[in-house]
Backbone of each chain as nested JSON, in Angstrom:
{
  "chains": [
    {"id": "A", "residues": [
      {"number": 1, "name": "MET", "atoms": {"N": [0.838, -1.178, 0.007], "CA": [-0.004, 0.026, 0.0], "C": [0.906, 1.271, 0.013]}},
      {"number": 2, "name": "VAL", "atoms": {"N": [0.476, 2.237, -0.763], "CA": [1.362, 3.485, -0.836], "C": [0.502, 4.618, -0.15]}},
      {"number": 3, "name": "ILE", "atoms": {"N": [1.122, 5.259, 0.839], "CA": [0.433, 6.267, 1.584], "C": [0.899, 7.6, 0.975]}},
      {"number": 4, "name": "ALA", "atoms": {"N": [0.043, 8.26, 0.172], "CA": [0.442, 9.576, -0.465], "C": [0.435, 10.543, 0.611]}},
      {"number": 5, "name": "MET", "atoms": {"N": [1.421, 11.53, 0.445], "CA": [1.53, 12.646, 1.417], "C": [0.326, 13.52, 1.257]}},
      {"number": 6, "name": "ASP", "atoms": {"N": [-0.244, 14.029, 2.447], "CA": [-1.298, 14.955, 2.256], "C": [-0.711, 16.346, 2.088]}},
      {"number": 7, "name": "ARG", "atoms": {"N": [-1.656, 17.289, 1.809], "CA": [-1.166, 18.557, 1.414], "C": [-0.421, 19.342, 2.492]}},
      {"number": 8, "name": "ILE", "atoms": {"N": [-0.774, 19.112, 3.801], "CA": [-0.123, 19.814, 4.808], "C": [1.234, 19.29, 4.938]}},
      {"number": 9, "name": "GLU", "atoms": {"N": [1.361, 17.944, 4.934], "CA": [2.703, 17.287, 5.066], "C": [3.612, 17.77, 4.036]}},
      {"number": 10, "name": "PHE", "atoms": {"N": [2.953, 17.876, 2.81], "CA": [3.809, 18.233, 1.608], "C": [4.348, 19.669, 1.746]}},
      {"number": 11, "name": "ARG", "atoms": {"N": [3.464, 20.61, 2.297], "CA": [3.939, 22.06, 2.491], "C": [4.962, 22.028, 3.672]}},
      {"number": 12, "name": "ILE", "atoms": {"N": [4.786, 21.276, 4.587], "CA": [5.763, 21.232, 5.79], "C": [7.108, 20.733, 5.25]}},
      {"number": 13, "name": "ALA", "atoms": {"N": [7.101, 19.726, 4.448], "CA": [8.343, 19.15, 3.923], "C": [9.045, 20.27, 2.936]}},
      {"number": 14, "name": "PHE", "atoms": {"N": [8.326, 20.955, 2.169], "CA": [8.732, 21.988, 1.325], "C": [9.354, 23.153, 2.224]}},
      {"number": 15, "name": "GLY", "atoms": {"N": [8.615, 23.474, 3.367], "CA": [9.03, 24.51, 4.262], "C": [10.38, 24.199, 4.885]}},
      {"number": 16, "name": "LYS", "atoms": {"N": [10.64, 22.9, 5.228], "CA": [11.82, 22.446, 5.951], "C": [13.019, 22.663, 4.966]}},
      {"number": 17, "name": "ARG", "atoms": {"N": [12.738, 22.537, 3.585], "CA": [13.822, 22.746, 2.693], "C": [14.168, 24.209, 2.533]}},
      {"number": 18, "name": "VAL", "atoms": {"N": [13.195, 25.061, 2.587], "CA": [13.4, 26.601, 2.597], "C": [14.216, 26.956, 3.914]}},
      {"number": 19, "name": "GLU", "atoms": {"N": [13.831, 26.406, 4.999], "CA": [14.558, 26.64, 6.251], "C": [15.994, 26.158, 6.154]}},
      {"number": 20, "name": "LYS", "atoms": {"N": [16.169, 25.07, 5.614], "CA": [17.555, 24.406, 5.625], "C": [18.392, 25.351, 4.768]}},
      {"number": 21, "name": "PHE", "atoms": {"N": [17.99, 25.773, 3.579], "CA": [18.873, 26.607, 2.68], "C": [18.971, 28.04, 3.348]}},
      {"number": 22, "name": "ARG", "atoms": {"N": [17.952, 28.523, 3.964], "CA": [18.025, 29.863, 4.533], "C": [19.161, 29.823, 5.701]}},
      {"number": 23, "name": "LYS", "atoms": {"N": [19.11, 28.809, 6.517], "CA": [20.074, 28.635, 7.616], "C": [21.462, 28.362, 7.081]}},
      {"number": 24, "name": "LYS", "atoms": {"N": [21.523, 27.659, 5.937], "CA": [22.833, 27.451, 5.333], "C": [23.581, 28.645, 4.874]}},
      {"number": 25, "name": "LEU", "atoms": {"N": [22.75, 29.626, 4.46], "CA": [23.274, 30.995, 4.065], "C": [23.365, 31.884, 5.283]}},
      {"number": 26, "name": "GLY", "atoms": {"N": [22.893, 31.369, 6.487], "CA": [23.003, 32.168, 7.722], "C": [22.129, 33.446, 7.661]}},
      {"number": 27, "name": "LEU", "atoms": {"N": [20.936, 33.296, 6.933], "CA": [20.054, 34.447, 6.822], "C": [18.884, 34.366, 7.873]}},
      {"number": 28, "name": "SER", "atoms": {"N": [18.458, 35.565, 8.338], "CA": [17.245, 35.621, 9.132], "C": [16.063, 35.693, 8.134]}},
      {"number": 29, "name": "TYR", "atoms": {"N": [14.863, 35.684, 8.612], "CA": [13.717, 35.864, 7.718], "C": [13.849, 37.263, 7.04]}},
      {"number": 30, "name": "ARG", "atoms": {"N": [14.192, 38.31, 7.824], "CA": [14.297, 39.68, 7.138], "C": [15.421, 39.735, 6.118]}},
      {"number": 31, "name": "GLU", "atoms": {"N": [16.467, 39.072, 6.45], "CA": [17.605, 39.105, 5.469], "C": [17.184, 38.34, 4.197]}},
      {"number": 32, "name": "LEU", "atoms": {"N": [16.491, 37.215, 4.312], "CA": [16.145, 36.51, 3.052], "C": [15.028, 37.344, 2.342]}},
      {"number": 33, "name": "ALA", "atoms": {"N": [14.247, 38.035, 3.109], "CA": [13.167, 38.772, 2.443], "C": [13.682, 39.989, 1.639]}},
      {"number": 34, "name": "GLN", "atoms": {"N": [14.845, 40.5, 2.131], "CA": [15.494, 41.657, 1.398], "C": [16.164, 41.09, 0.081]}},
      {"number": 35, "name": "LYS", "atoms": {"N": [16.452, 39.732, 0.094], "CA": [17.045, 39.196, -1.17], "C": [16.035, 38.764, -2.243]}},
      {"number": 36, "name": "CYS", "atoms": {"N": [14.737, 38.746, -1.789], "CA": [13.849, 38.224, -2.785], "C": [12.482, 38.923, -2.518]}},
      {"number": 37, "name": "ASP", "atoms": {"N": [11.576, 38.797, -3.428], "CA": [10.27, 39.501, -3.388], "C": [9.303, 38.801, -2.517]}},
      {"number": 38, "name": "VAL", "atoms": {"N": [9.647, 38.335, -1.209], "CA": [8.757, 37.706, -0.414], "C": [8.799, 38.341, 0.992]}},
      {"number": 39, "name": "ASP", "atoms": {"N": [7.608, 38.589, 1.548], "CA": [7.652, 39.285, 2.897], "C": [8.061, 38.418, 3.999]}},
      {"number": 40, "name": "HIS", "atoms": {"N": [8.878, 39.011, 4.899], "CA": [9.592, 38.127, 5.97], "C": [8.566, 37.407, 6.77]}},
      {"number": 41, "name": "SER", "atoms": {"N": [7.35, 38.003, 7.058], "CA": [6.426, 37.169, 7.836], "C": [5.838, 36.047, 7.168]}},
      {"number": 42, "name": "ASN", "atoms": {"N": [5.848, 36.217, 5.717], "CA": [5.377, 35.078, 4.967], "C": [6.309, 33.91, 4.951]}},
      {"number": 43, "name": "ILE", "atoms": {"N": [7.685, 34.246, 5.015], "CA": [8.711, 33.235, 4.889], "C": [8.524, 32.33, 6.18]}},
      {"number": 44, "name": "SER", "atoms": {"N": [8.326, 32.961, 7.309], "CA": [8.202, 32.048, 8.512], "C": [7.025, 31.097, 8.401]}},
      {"number": 45, "name": "LYS", "atoms": {"N": [5.857, 31.732, 7.842], "CA": [4.655, 30.849, 7.756], "C": [4.941, 29.747, 6.638]}},
      {"number": 46, "name": "ILE", "atoms": {"N": [5.659, 30.065, 5.539], "CA": [5.913, 29.121, 4.627], "C": [6.753, 27.993, 5.119]}},
      {"number": 47, "name": "GLU", "atoms": {"N": [7.772, 28.32, 5.967], "CA": [8.624, 27.319, 6.561], "C": [7.785, 26.331, 7.434]}},
      {"number": 48, "name": "LYS", "atoms": {"N": [6.622, 26.839, 8.001], "CA": [5.814, 25.939, 8.857], "C": [4.77, 25.245, 8.065]}},
      {"number": 49, "name": "GLY", "atoms": {"N": [4.753, 25.408, 6.746], "CA": [3.716, 24.756, 5.943], "C": [2.34, 25.452, 6.015]}},
      {"number": 50, "name": "GLU", "atoms": {"N": [2.344, 26.679, 6.476], "CA": [0.97, 27.321, 6.659], "C": [0.434, 28.046, 5.41]}},
      {"number": 51, "name": "VAL", "atoms": {"N": [1.277, 28.019, 4.325], "CA": [0.817, 28.922, 3.13], "C": [0.792, 28.001, 1.901]}},
      {"number": 52, "name": "ASP", "atoms": {"N": [-0.34, 28.036, 1.131], "CA": [-0.43, 27.363, -0.162], "C": [0.204, 28.296, -1.147]}},
      {"number": 53, "name": "LEU", "atoms": {"N": [1.473, 28.428, -1.154], "CA": [2.161, 29.493, -1.947], "C": [2.177, 29.216, -3.434]}},
      {"number": 54, "name": "ARG", "atoms": {"N": [2.298, 30.331, -4.155], "CA": [2.227, 30.241, -5.593], "C": [3.57, 29.928, -6.138]}},
      {"number": 55, "name": "ILE", "atoms": {"N": [3.575, 29.564, -7.464], "CA": [4.829, 29.134, -8.219], "C": [5.81, 30.353, -8.298]}},
      {"number": 56, "name": "SER", "atoms": {"N": [5.151, 31.56, -8.374], "CA": [6.022, 32.839, -8.448], "C": [6.819, 33.04, -7.124]}},
      {"number": 57, "name": "THR", "atoms": {"N": [6.195, 32.689, -6.006], "CA": [6.803, 32.825, -4.704], "C": [7.95, 31.668, -4.667]}},
      {"number": 58, "name": "ILE", "atoms": {"N": [7.611, 30.539, -5.085], "CA": [8.695, 29.384, -5.159], "C": [9.873, 29.968, -5.967]}},
      {"number": 59, "name": "GLN", "atoms": {"N": [9.605, 30.535, -7.121], "CA": [10.714, 31.005, -7.937], "C": [11.529, 32.112, -7.194]}},
      {"number": 60, "name": "GLU", "atoms": {"N": [10.788, 33.005, -6.532], "CA": [11.481, 34.051, -5.783], "C": [12.285, 33.542, -4.644]}},
      {"number": 61, "name": "LEU", "atoms": {"N": [11.796, 32.648, -3.818], "CA": [12.503, 31.974, -2.722], "C": [13.771, 31.351, -3.265]}},
      {"number": 62, "name": "ALA", "atoms": {"N": [13.631, 30.6, -4.271], "CA": [14.872, 29.901, -4.895], "C": [15.895, 30.923, -5.287]}},
      {"number": 63, "name": "ARG", "atoms": {"N": [15.407, 32.049, -5.784], "CA": [16.317, 33.096, -6.283], "C": [17.057, 33.687, -5.005]}},
      {"number": 64, "name": "GLY", "atoms": {"N": [16.273, 33.964, -4.0], "CA": [16.958, 34.545, -2.734], "C": [17.878, 33.545, -1.981]}},
      {"number": 65, "name": "LEU", "atoms": {"N": [17.476, 32.277, -2.159], "CA": [18.339, 31.225, -1.512], "C": [19.47, 30.79, -2.422]}},
      {"number": 66, "name": "GLU", "atoms": {"N": [19.484, 31.417, -3.624], "CA": [20.552, 31.051, -4.595], "C": [20.608, 29.531, -4.933]}},
      {"number": 67, "name": "ILE", "atoms": {"N": [19.574, 28.997, -5.158], "CA": [19.485, 27.519, -5.459], "C": [18.466, 27.341, -6.579]}},
      {"number": 68, "name": "HIS", "atoms": {"N": [18.485, 26.221, -7.275], "CA": [17.525, 25.898, -8.313], "C": [16.278, 25.442, -7.546]}},
      {"number": 69, "name": "PRO", "atoms": {"N": [15.022, 25.836, -8.078], "CA": [13.778, 25.504, -7.443], "C": [13.593, 24.053, -7.161]}},
      {"number": 70, "name": "GLN", "atoms": {"N": [14.276, 23.19, -8.072], "CA": [14.16, 21.776, -7.821], "C": [14.556, 21.326, -6.449]}},
      {"number": 71, "name": "GLU", "atoms": {"N": [15.596, 22.05, -5.909], "CA": [16.193, 21.777, -4.606], "C": [15.074, 21.795, -3.495]}},
      {"number": 72, "name": "LEU", "atoms": {"N": [14.111, 22.673, -3.732], "CA": [13.088, 22.845, -2.619], "C": [12.075, 21.748, -2.676]}},
      {"number": 73, "name": "PHE", "atoms": {"N": [12.097, 20.899, -3.712], "CA": [11.257, 19.672, -3.73], "C": [11.925, 18.434, -3.499]}},
      {"number": 74, "name": "ASN", "atoms": {"N": [13.229, 18.46, -3.112], "CA": [14.083, 17.327, -2.908], "C": [13.743, 16.564, -1.619]}},
      {"number": 75, "name": "PHE", "atoms": {"N": [12.584, 15.945, -1.449], "CA": [12.143, 15.231, -0.365], "C": [11.223, 14.059, -0.813]}},
      {"number": 76, "name": "LYS", "atoms": {"N": [11.173, 13.105, 0.174], "CA": [10.349, 11.876, -0.287], "C": [8.843, 12.179, -0.183]}},
      {"number": 77, "name": "ILE", "atoms": {"N": [8.101, 11.752, -1.204], "CA": [6.716, 12.133, -1.127], "C": [5.735, 10.997, -0.732]}},
      {"number": 78, "name": "ASP", "atoms": {"N": [6.197, 9.657, -0.842], "CA": [5.266, 8.698, -0.345], "C": [6.059, 7.583, 0.262]}},
      {"number": 79, "name": "GLU", "atoms": {"N": [5.341, 7.015, 1.239], "CA": [5.887, 5.822, 2.079], "C": [5.288, 4.614, 1.531]}},
      {"number": 80, "name": "LYS", "atoms": {"N": [6.112, 3.716, 1.15], "CA": [5.666, 2.313, 0.714], "C": [5.453, 1.516, 2.156]}},
      {"number": 81, "name": "SER", "atoms": {"N": [4.356, 1.005, 2.343], "CA": [4.247, 0.243, 3.562], "C": [3.551, -1.196, 3.36]}}
    ]},
    {"id": "B", "residues": [
      {"number": 1, "name": "MET", "atoms": {"N": [27.46, 38.03, -17.041], "CA": [26.238, 38.549, -16.53], "C": [25.241, 37.33, -16.611]}},
      {"number": 2, "name": "VAL", "atoms": {"N": [24.385, 37.318, -15.553], "CA": [23.369, 36.236, -15.506], "C": [21.999, 36.685, -15.764]}},
      {"number": 3, "name": "ILE", "atoms": {"N": [21.201, 36.208, -16.744], "CA": [19.927, 36.696, -17.047], "C": [18.929, 35.787, -16.32]}},
      {"number": 4, "name": "ALA", "atoms": {"N": [18.297, 36.273, -15.197], "CA": [17.424, 35.401, -14.499], "C": [16.114, 35.386, -15.367]}},
      {"number": 5, "name": "MET", "atoms": {"N": [15.521, 34.176, -15.299], "CA": [14.274, 33.845, -15.968], "C": [13.154, 34.77, -15.39]}},
      {"number": 6, "name": "ASP", "atoms": {"N": [12.365, 35.335, -16.252], "CA": [11.234, 36.13, -15.608], "C": [10.061, 35.21, -15.233]}},
      {"number": 7, "name": "ARG", "atoms": {"N": [9.142, 35.69, -14.641], "CA": [8.006, 34.879, -14.084], "C": [7.23, 34.054, -15.201]}},
      {"number": 8, "name": "ILE", "atoms": {"N": [7.008, 34.766, -16.325], "CA": [6.163, 34.137, -17.394], "C": [7.075, 33.013, -17.922]}},
      {"number": 9, "name": "GLU", "atoms": {"N": [8.35, 33.239, -18.208], "CA": [9.213, 32.263, -18.81], "C": [9.245, 31.081, -17.886]}},
      {"number": 10, "name": "PHE", "atoms": {"N": [9.317, 31.322, -16.589], "CA": [9.389, 30.233, -15.568], "C": [8.106, 29.339, -15.657]}},
      {"number": 11, "name": "ARG", "atoms": {"N": [7.025, 29.93, -15.718], "CA": [5.766, 29.328, -15.702], "C": [5.537, 28.511, -17.079]}},
      {"number": 12, "name": "ILE", "atoms": {"N": [6.071, 29.051, -18.133], "CA": [5.965, 28.387, -19.518], "C": [6.799, 27.133, -19.439]}},
      {"number": 13, "name": "ALA", "atoms": {"N": [8.062, 27.303, -18.815], "CA": [8.996, 26.153, -18.832], "C": [8.373, 25.073, -17.955]}},
      {"number": 14, "name": "PHE", "atoms": {"N": [7.703, 25.473, -16.798], "CA": [7.01, 24.584, -15.927], "C": [5.947, 23.821, -16.705]}},
      {"number": 15, "name": "GLY", "atoms": {"N": [5.088, 24.606, -17.516], "CA": [4.005, 24.084, -18.225], "C": [4.438, 23.104, -19.29]}},
      {"number": 16, "name": "LYS", "atoms": {"N": [5.542, 23.362, -19.815], "CA": [6.02, 22.394, -20.94], "C": [6.425, 21.025, -20.272]}},
      {"number": 17, "name": "ARG", "atoms": {"N": [6.834, 21.095, -19.027], "CA": [7.105, 19.809, -18.344], "C": [5.859, 19.041, -18.097]}},
      {"number": 18, "name": "VAL", "atoms": {"N": [4.807, 19.793, -17.707], "CA": [3.4, 19.171, -17.434], "C": [3.001, 18.537, -18.761]}},
      {"number": 19, "name": "GLU", "atoms": {"N": [3.126, 19.197, -19.858], "CA": [2.644, 18.721, -21.084], "C": [3.509, 17.543, -21.575]}},
      {"number": 20, "name": "LYS", "atoms": {"N": [4.75, 17.548, -21.312], "CA": [5.67, 16.407, -21.67], "C": [5.189, 15.123, -20.991]}},
      {"number": 21, "name": "PHE", "atoms": {"N": [5.018, 15.204, -19.658], "CA": [4.538, 14.035, -18.898], "C": [3.158, 13.504, -19.264]}},
      {"number": 22, "name": "ARG", "atoms": {"N": [2.307, 14.548, -19.48], "CA": [0.912, 14.178, -19.819], "C": [0.874, 13.43, -21.092]}},
      {"number": 23, "name": "LYS", "atoms": {"N": [1.642, 13.955, -22.106], "CA": [1.676, 13.271, -23.473], "C": [2.332, 11.904, -23.282]}},
      {"number": 24, "name": "LYS", "atoms": {"N": [3.371, 11.852, -22.442], "CA": [4.122, 10.523, -22.238], "C": [3.142, 9.517, -21.731]}},
      {"number": 25, "name": "LEU", "atoms": {"N": [2.114, 9.868, -20.982], "CA": [1.135, 8.879, -20.44], "C": [-0.045, 8.865, -21.501]}},
      {"number": 26, "name": "GLY", "atoms": {"N": [0.027, 9.656, -22.57], "CA": [-0.992, 9.578, -23.662], "C": [-2.4, 10.071, -23.072]}},
      {"number": 27, "name": "LEU", "atoms": {"N": [-2.266, 11.068, -22.141], "CA": [-3.583, 11.516, -21.534], "C": [-3.937, 12.885, -22.151]}},
      {"number": 28, "name": "SER", "atoms": {"N": [-5.321, 13.019, -22.335], "CA": [-5.876, 14.262, -22.73], "C": [-5.975, 15.073, -21.507]}},
      {"number": 29, "name": "TYR", "atoms": {"N": [-6.384, 16.436, -21.692], "CA": [-6.605, 17.246, -20.498], "C": [-7.609, 16.619, -19.599]}},
      {"number": 30, "name": "ARG", "atoms": {"N": [-8.722, 16.154, -20.187], "CA": [-9.845, 15.61, -19.425], "C": [-9.399, 14.341, -18.66]}},
      {"number": 31, "name": "GLU", "atoms": {"N": [-8.579, 13.584, -19.377], "CA": [-8.113, 12.281, -18.702], "C": [-7.168, 12.527, -17.526]}},
      {"number": 32, "name": "LEU", "atoms": {"N": [-6.366, 13.574, -17.652], "CA": [-5.414, 13.944, -16.582], "C": [-6.265, 14.508, -15.458]}},
      {"number": 33, "name": "ALA", "atoms": {"N": [-7.215, 15.347, -15.725], "CA": [-8.13, 15.942, -14.782], "C": [-8.859, 14.872, -13.988]}},
      {"number": 34, "name": "GLN", "atoms": {"N": [-9.144, 13.753, -14.59], "CA": [-9.859, 12.796, -13.86], "C": [-8.938, 12.05, -12.833]}},
      {"number": 35, "name": "LYS", "atoms": {"N": [-7.628, 12.195, -13.129], "CA": [-6.655, 11.411, -12.264], "C": [-6.151, 12.292, -11.166]}},
      {"number": 36, "name": "CYS", "atoms": {"N": [-6.53, 13.575, -11.178], "CA": [-6.036, 14.437, -10.079], "C": [-7.06, 15.563, -9.902]}},
      {"number": 37, "name": "ASP", "atoms": {"N": [-6.929, 16.273, -8.769], "CA": [-7.91, 17.288, -8.392], "C": [-7.592, 18.648, -9.099]}},
      {"number": 38, "name": "VAL", "atoms": {"N": [-7.507, 18.584, -10.469], "CA": [-7.239, 19.818, -11.129], "C": [-8.289, 19.966, -12.34]}},
      {"number": 39, "name": "ASP", "atoms": {"N": [-8.868, 21.126, -12.527], "CA": [-9.896, 21.143, -13.65], "C": [-9.247, 21.077, -14.951]}},
      {"number": 40, "name": "HIS", "atoms": {"N": [-9.858, 20.413, -15.972], "CA": [-9.166, 20.23, -17.257], "C": [-8.921, 21.61, -17.968]}},
      {"number": 41, "name": "SER", "atoms": {"N": [-9.797, 22.551, -17.749], "CA": [-9.529, 23.745, -18.451], "C": [-8.269, 24.541, -17.818]}},
      {"number": 42, "name": "ASN", "atoms": {"N": [-8.114, 24.234, -16.558], "CA": [-6.944, 24.816, -15.865], "C": [-5.656, 24.21, -16.257]}},
      {"number": 43, "name": "ILE", "atoms": {"N": [-5.733, 22.953, -16.627], "CA": [-4.533, 22.239, -17.086], "C": [-3.899, 22.773, -18.38]}},
      {"number": 44, "name": "SER", "atoms": {"N": [-4.871, 23.121, -19.224], "CA": [-4.389, 23.705, -20.577], "C": [-3.739, 25.112, -20.32]}},
      {"number": 45, "name": "LYS", "atoms": {"N": [-4.378, 25.828, -19.411], "CA": [-3.904, 27.149, -19.09], "C": [-2.474, 27.01, -18.425]}},
      {"number": 46, "name": "ILE", "atoms": {"N": [-2.3, 26.106, -17.515], "CA": [-1.047, 25.869, -16.7], "C": [-0.008, 25.493, -17.749]}},
      {"number": 47, "name": "GLU", "atoms": {"N": [-0.31, 24.681, -18.742], "CA": [0.674, 24.233, -19.746], "C": [1.128, 25.43, -20.544]}},
      {"number": 48, "name": "LYS", "atoms": {"N": [0.295, 26.457, -20.729], "CA": [0.709, 27.631, -21.505], "C": [1.293, 28.742, -20.586]}},
      {"number": 49, "name": "GLY", "atoms": {"N": [1.557, 28.408, -19.354], "CA": [2.096, 29.375, -18.354], "C": [1.186, 30.521, -18.034]}},
      {"number": 50, "name": "GLU", "atoms": {"N": [-0.088, 30.387, -18.17], "CA": [-1.012, 31.42, -17.874], "C": [-1.507, 31.435, -16.455]}},
      {"number": 51, "name": "VAL", "atoms": {"N": [-1.046, 30.508, -15.643], "CA": [-1.596, 30.41, -14.164], "C": [-0.497, 30.45, -13.17]}},
      {"number": 52, "name": "ASP", "atoms": {"N": [-0.605, 31.343, -12.167], "CA": [0.38, 31.406, -11.09], "C": [-0.144, 30.34, -10.099]}},
      {"number": 53, "name": "LEU", "atoms": {"N": [0.094, 29.008, -10.486], "CA": [-0.573, 27.986, -9.738], "C": [0.057, 27.834, -8.279]}},
      {"number": 54, "name": "ARG", "atoms": {"N": [-0.84, 27.217, -7.407], "CA": [-0.316, 26.991, -6.07], "C": [0.34, 25.693, -5.822]}},
      {"number": 55, "name": "ILE", "atoms": {"N": [1.104, 25.594, -4.755], "CA": [1.909, 24.341, -4.564], "C": [0.914, 23.107, -4.432]}},
      {"number": 56, "name": "SER", "atoms": {"N": [-0.275, 23.281, -3.957], "CA": [-1.167, 22.124, -3.821], "C": [-1.57, 21.66, -5.216]}},
      {"number": 57, "name": "THR", "atoms": {"N": [-1.664, 22.567, -6.188], "CA": [-1.951, 22.153, -7.539], "C": [-0.691, 21.398, -8.164]}},
      {"number": 58, "name": "ILE", "atoms": {"N": [0.378, 21.929, -7.814], "CA": [1.68, 21.232, -8.258], "C": [1.721, 19.833, -7.773]}},
      {"number": 59, "name": "GLN", "atoms": {"N": [1.402, 19.625, -6.489], "CA": [1.363, 18.398, -5.877], "C": [0.394, 17.489, -6.504]}},
      {"number": 60, "name": "GLU", "atoms": {"N": [-0.787, 17.965, -6.859], "CA": [-1.875, 17.201, -7.508], "C": [-1.493, 16.746, -8.921]}},
      {"number": 61, "name": "LEU", "atoms": {"N": [-0.943, 17.774, -9.599], "CA": [-0.538, 17.37, -10.987], "C": [0.456, 16.296, -10.96]}},
      {"number": 62, "name": "ALA", "atoms": {"N": [1.526, 16.405, -10.108], "CA": [2.506, 15.391, -10.1], "C": [1.974, 13.97, -9.773]}},
      {"number": 63, "name": "ARG", "atoms": {"N": [0.898, 13.988, -8.859], "CA": [0.221, 12.76, -8.484], "C": [-0.473, 12.187, -9.739]}},
      {"number": 64, "name": "GLY", "atoms": {"N": [-1.175, 13.094, -10.486], "CA": [-1.916, 12.493, -11.678], "C": [-0.874, 12.133, -12.772]}},
      {"number": 65, "name": "LEU", "atoms": {"N": [0.264, 12.724, -12.823], "CA": [1.26, 12.409, -13.886], "C": [2.164, 11.233, -13.38]}},
      {"number": 66, "name": "GLU", "atoms": {"N": [1.908, 10.756, -12.136], "CA": [2.641, 9.708, -11.56], "C": [4.153, 10.003, -11.514]}},
      {"number": 67, "name": "ILE", "atoms": {"N": [4.558, 11.17, -11.224], "CA": [5.984, 11.567, -11.12], "C": [6.164, 12.38, -9.813]}},
      {"number": 68, "name": "HIS", "atoms": {"N": [7.474, 12.47, -9.413], "CA": [7.879, 13.196, -8.284], "C": [7.725, 14.712, -8.735]}},
      {"number": 69, "name": "PRO", "atoms": {"N": [7.238, 15.705, -7.886], "CA": [7.091, 17.065, -8.233], "C": [8.393, 17.745, -8.699]}},
      {"number": 70, "name": "GLN", "atoms": {"N": [9.531, 17.108, -8.266], "CA": [10.829, 17.684, -8.687], "C": [11.02, 17.604, -10.195]}},
      {"number": 71, "name": "GLU", "atoms": {"N": [10.312, 16.702, -10.78], "CA": [10.465, 16.43, -12.276], "C": [9.852, 17.617, -13.006]}},
      {"number": 72, "name": "LEU", "atoms": {"N": [8.962, 18.295, -12.372], "CA": [8.232, 19.478, -13.042], "C": [9.109, 20.662, -13.016]}},
      {"number": 73, "name": "PHE", "atoms": {"N": [10.166, 20.643, -12.232], "CA": [11.084, 21.807, -12.166], "C": [12.447, 21.497, -12.81]}},
      {"number": 74, "name": "ASN", "atoms": {"N": [12.494, 20.41, -13.556], "CA": [13.751, 19.924, -14.219], "C": [14.016, 20.71, -15.47]}},
      {"number": 75, "name": "PHE", "atoms": {"N": [14.271, 21.975, -15.348], "CA": [14.644, 22.89, -16.534], "C": [15.621, 23.943, -16.11]}},
      {"number": 76, "name": "LYS", "atoms": {"N": [16.271, 24.438, -17.112], "CA": [17.3, 25.549, -16.854], "C": [16.655, 26.798, -16.516]}},
      {"number": 77, "name": "ILE", "atoms": {"N": [17.171, 27.424, -15.37], "CA": [16.579, 28.714, -14.999], "C": [17.25, 29.963, -15.35]}},
      {"number": 78, "name": "ASP", "atoms": {"N": [18.581, 29.845, -15.567], "CA": [19.195, 31.189, -15.916], "C": [20.377, 30.817, -17.031]}},
      {"number": 79, "name": "GLU", "atoms": {"N": [20.53, 31.817, -17.869], "CA": [21.395, 31.774, -18.965], "C": [22.647, 32.603, -18.553]}},
      {"number": 80, "name": "LYS", "atoms": {"N": [23.833, 31.872, -18.557], "CA": [25.099, 32.696, -18.373], "C": [25.455, 33.222, -19.641]}},
      {"number": 81, "name": "SER", "atoms": {"N": [25.643, 34.608, -19.736], "CA": [26.102, 35.147, -21.063], "C": [27.175, 36.089, -20.921]}}
    ]}
  ]
}
């Protein structure tokens, strides 16, 4: 049986990737917000999986984090059980 | 000099990936729409880069296309010139 990730889990996994690369650059929410067109309060919500963000925001975050957007989706999406 | 992809080009590149995998499975818009929670008219707009779609829609499309969402971002994002 394959347990597909639900929407919240998917957004949380995505948010963890944003957090990982933000911390890797040693940036605060405000510092990352200055590097891309995303509000700092939104970044913290995105990292907690609280926002159904748009593809333009994904593009902006990747630009600010200096990574390819693919990197933000580099996580496992379903558990084989 | 690095020319960053603008938002429309980014969405068009993403849309081409959706189209590629949809055709690979031999699915029409309606058939893909039946496999995931995305309206068939929206799929055609997404493939043309006309929609600033949300991450939940990206997740749904990947599920319907039976691929990892990363595959939909497997394209070059900036041209070194």
